[in-house]
Structures are given as structure tokens and as C-alpha cells.
C-alpha positions as CSV (number, residue, x, y, z in Angstrom):
1,N,0.1,0.0,-0.1
2,R,1.2,3.4,-0.9
3,R,0.8,6.6,1.0
4,G,0.3,10.0,-0.6
5,I,-0.7,10.7,-4.2
6,V,0.5,8.6,-7.1
7,F,0.1,10.5,-10.4
8,H,-0.2,9.0,-13.8
9,Q,-0.1,10.8,-17.1
10,D,0.9,9.9,-20.7
11,N,3.9,11.2,-22.4
12,A,2.1,13.9,-24.5
13,R,4.2,17.1,-24.9
14,P,2.0,19.3,-22.8
15,H,2.5,16.9,-19.9
16,T,6.2,16.7,-20.0
17,P,7.7,20.1,-19.8
18,S,10.1,21.0,-17.0
19,T,7.5,23.3,-15.3
20,T,5.1,20.4,-15.0
21,R,7.7,18.1,-13.7
22,Q,9.0,20.7,-11.3
23,K,5.4,21.3,-10.1
24,L,4.9,17.6,-9.4
25,R,8.1,17.5,-7.4
26,E,7.1,20.5,-5.4
27,L,3.8,18.7,-4.5
28,G,5.7,15.6,-3.4
29,W,3.7,13.5,-5.9
30,E,5.0,10.2,-7.0
31,V,4.7,10.1,-10.9
32,I,4.4,6.7,-12.6
33,S,6.1,6.6,-15.9
34,H,3.8,5.8,-18.9
35,P,5.2,3.3,-21.4
36,P,5.4,4.7,-25.0
37,Y,2.6,3.8,-27.3
38,S,0.4,2.4,-24.7
39,P,-3.2,3.8,-25.1
40,D,-4.3,0.5,-23.2
41,L,-3.2,2.5,-20.0
42,A,-5.0,5.8,-20.6
43,P,-8.4,5.8,-19.0
44,S,-9.6,8.1,-21.7
45,D,-8.7,5.6,-24.4
46,Y,-9.8,2.3,-22.8
47,H,-12.9,3.6,-21.0
48,L,-14.2,7.0,-22.1
49,F,-13.5,6.9,-25.8
50,K,-14.7,3.3,-26.1
51,H,-18.1,4.2,-24.6
52,L,-18.2,7.4,-26.7
53,Q,-17.6,5.4,-29.9
54,N,-20.5,3.1,-29.0
55,F,-22.7,6.0,-28.2
56,L,-22.0,7.8,-31.6
57,D,-22.1,4.5,-33.6
58,G,-24.2,5.3,-36.8
59,T,-24.5,9.1,-35.9
60,K,-23.8,11.4,-38.7
61,L,-22.3,14.6,-37.4
62,I,-23.0,17.1,-40.2
63,S,-21.9,20.3,-38.3
64,R,-20.0,21.4,-35.2
65,E,-23.2,22.2,-33.5
66,A,-24.4,18.6,-34.1
67,C,-21.2,17.4,-32.6
68,E,-21.5,19.7,-29.6
69,N,-25.1,18.6,-29.1
70,E,-24.2,14.8,-29.3
71,L,-21.2,15.2,-26.7
72,A,-23.3,17.2,-24.4
73,K,-25.9,14.2,-24.5
74,F,-23.3,11.8,-23.9
75,F,-21.7,13.5,-21.0
76,T,-25.1,14.5,-19.4
77,N,-26.2,10.9,-19.3
78,R,-23.0,9.7,-17.4
79,D,-23.0,9.7,-13.6
80,E,-19.8,10.3,-11.5
81,D,-19.6,6.5,-11.0
82,F,-19.0,6.1,-14.8
83,F,-15.8,8.0,-14.6
84,N,-14.7,6.4,-11.3
85,R,-15.1,2.9,-12.8
86,G,-12.7,3.9,-15.6
87,I,-10.1,5.2,-13.2
88,M,-10.4,2.2,-10.8
89,K,-9.7,-0.1,-13.8
90,L,-6.1,1.4,-14.2
91,P,-4.4,-0.7,-11.4
92,S,-5.4,-4.0,-13.0
93,K,-4.4,-2.7,-16.4
94,W,-1.0,-1.8,-15.1
95,T,-0.5,-5.3,-13.4
96,K,-1.3,-7.0,-16.8
97,V,1.2,-4.7,-18.6
98,I,3.9,-5.5,-16.0
99,E,3.0,-9.3,-16.2
100,Q,3.4,-9.1,-20.1
101,N,6.8,-7.2,-19.8
102,G,5.3,-4.0,-21.2
103,A,3.4,-5.5,-24.1
104,Y,0.5,-3.6,-25.6
105,L,-2.9,-5.2,-24.4
106,I,-6.2,-4.7,-26.0
């Protein structure tokens, strides 16, 4: 069991500047490294986008407004537990990646 905050982020450029790393050190947060090319470890990819894709399946978005309306419907119909479930899957996904020596998992 760990004490304190353990922070996970992907390797996207906005997340890796020295100012970001410095702030995380100041906060005393432990940062877990993100393996390259591992969308299977990003809750937005394995949870949020999967559900969003299913929600939008067959929908034709003919304008920006139509897209914004569909996104609003999607997010309005999700409760807090929806997002918590996605985040809570992360430890088991990390364990699987470790057991597979960093291999990409679907």
C-alpha cells in the first residue's frame, strides 16, 4: 500500500515540460512513468472513448453544432460512477502490462 498521491499521465508533450515536472516534485507526488505507445493504459482511451464510440455509432455529425449537441448528451447521461469505474480499472491494467513485460494489451 502506498501513502500520498500517485500520479499517472501519458507522455504527451504538454504533460512533460520541465515546469510540469517541477510542480509535481514540489507537490511531493510520485509520478508513474507511462510506457510509450500504450493507449491501453490511458483511462480516456480504454474507458471514455470506447463508450463514446459506442454512443456515436451510426450518428452522422454534419456540423460542429451537431457534434457539440451529441457530446453534451453523452456527458449529461453519465454519472460520477461512470468516470470512477474507468479510473479504478487502471491498477489491474498496469498489473497486466507488467506481467506481459510492457506488451500492448487490448
